[in-house]
Residue, then its C-alpha position, 0 to 999 in steps of 0.5 A: x034458544x039461549x037467551x042473550x044480552x048481545x043485540x041481534x045483528x043481521x048479516x047478508x050475503x048477495x050472490x049472483x052466478x058465483x060458484x057454490x065454493x066461493x059462496x062457501x067461503x064468504x058464509x063460513x066466515x060469518x059462521x065462524x064470527x066470534x059473536x054469537x047473536x047473528x041472524x044470516x041471510x043468503x039472497x040468490x039473485x040468479x033464479x033462472x039457474x035452477x041447478x045453481x039454486x039447488x047447489x047453493x041450498x045444499x051447501x047452505x045445509x051442509x055448512x050452517x052447523x049451529x047458525x040459522x041461515x035464511x036462503x031466499x031465491x029472488x022471483x027475478x033478477x034485480x041486481x045486488x041493491x034490490x037483493x040487499x033491500x029485501x034483506x033490510x025489509x026482512x032484517x030484525x037485527x039492531x045492526x046490519x052488515x053486507x058481505x059480498x059473495x066473493x069477500x070474507x070476513x075475519x072472526x072478530x068483525x061483527x064483535x068489534x064493530x058492535x062494541x064500537x057502535x054500542x059506545x057511540x049512541x049517535x053513530x049509525x055506521x061503523x066501518x073498518x080497516x081490511x085486507x086487500x088481497x091481490x089474487x093474482x099477484x099473490x099479495x096482501x096489503x093493509x088498507x089503512x096504515x093510520x087510523x081513520x076519522x070518526x064522528x061527523x065524517x060527511x064531508x070527508x066522505x064526499x071527498x073520497x069513499x074512505x068507507x070502501x066496499x059494502x063488505x066493510x061497514x055495519x050499520x044500524x038497521x033502523x037508519x037504513x029503513x029510515x033512509x030507504x036502503x040502497x038506491x036501485x036506480x044507480x048503475x054504479x057507486x051505490x055503496x058510496x051513495x048510501x053512505x052519504x045519505x046516512x052520514x048526512x044525518x048521523x055520525x060514524x066509528x072506525x075499527x082500525x084492526x083489519x077485519x075483512x079481506x077484499x079480494x081483487x082479480x085481474x080484469x074488471x067487475x061489473x061495478x067498474x063499468x066506466x059508463x055506469x061510473x060517470x052516470x052514477x057520479x052525476x046522480x050523486x053530484x045532483x043529490x049533493x050539489x048544495x052541500x058542495x057549495x058550502x065546503x069548497x075543500x070537499x067540492x074540490x076533491x069531488x070534482x077531481x074525482x069526476x075528472x078521474x071518472x070521465x078521463x077512465x071513460x075517455x071523455x076528455x071534455x067533461x073530464x077537463x070541465x070537472x078538473x077546472x071546477x076542482x081547481x077554481x074551488x081549490x087553487x092553492x092545492x098546487x101539488x094535487x092539482x099538478x098531479x091530477x092534470x098529468x094523470x088526467x093527460x096520462x090515461x089517454x095514452x096507457x092501458x088502465x086496469x081497474x077493478 
């Protein structure tokens, strides 16, 4: 084995009932990274499908080339967060990054995020710009035009999940272990909840170059279930309620997000309750308040597509 001064990075793909050719695209995007010192885990969360278990194993052997890929089949299906936590427990890398099985990384992702984290010793998350690929529409959109904030962004993250999909950030592994990894009791919004726990104690750095591709498809992902979202939103609300009391700006934006989630779930009573809380917390943001109100009312009469 060639010695390297590069810190080891643990890269993880969790997969559930995904076609091997799609998982192969994600795996190849890790194998083709410009960064060399990577340990790779592919965690199959569908042990009951014996044919798929074998097909994925064969694909990994054929694709791994000069990279070592650890293939783990969980004993019992427990969801993506449980699978990621298995990887966190076994990770030996200084840094840790997840990749959803239907997304991919661009070649410099790991290299640029490691550089950013190594420069800022107080940081525990490096997030990034990304390309949003709308498959059925045949178009790509860059997620951020302007550079995003770095440093202490906890309250900004309360206002909106700017870090985004689990396919985007890189973490310090020791911090993930310190905070207990992903909360497997969260039915949705697991990534946002984890980011908040990390950012309450640690800083963030940002890579503005798009280094990931996030795939959107017509229809609905598991995480888009509207009832799961409102349950998860309430869980987060209880965890950060004291912090909301200390920052009315962030509280207002958070409550307006509650308006959005409950209106998607067709619970207009709760949507209005959160809307009132949002307005009370920041009554001077008139344009925003009017816009949210009109969207809240309008969602009752239009078919909303979300992913």
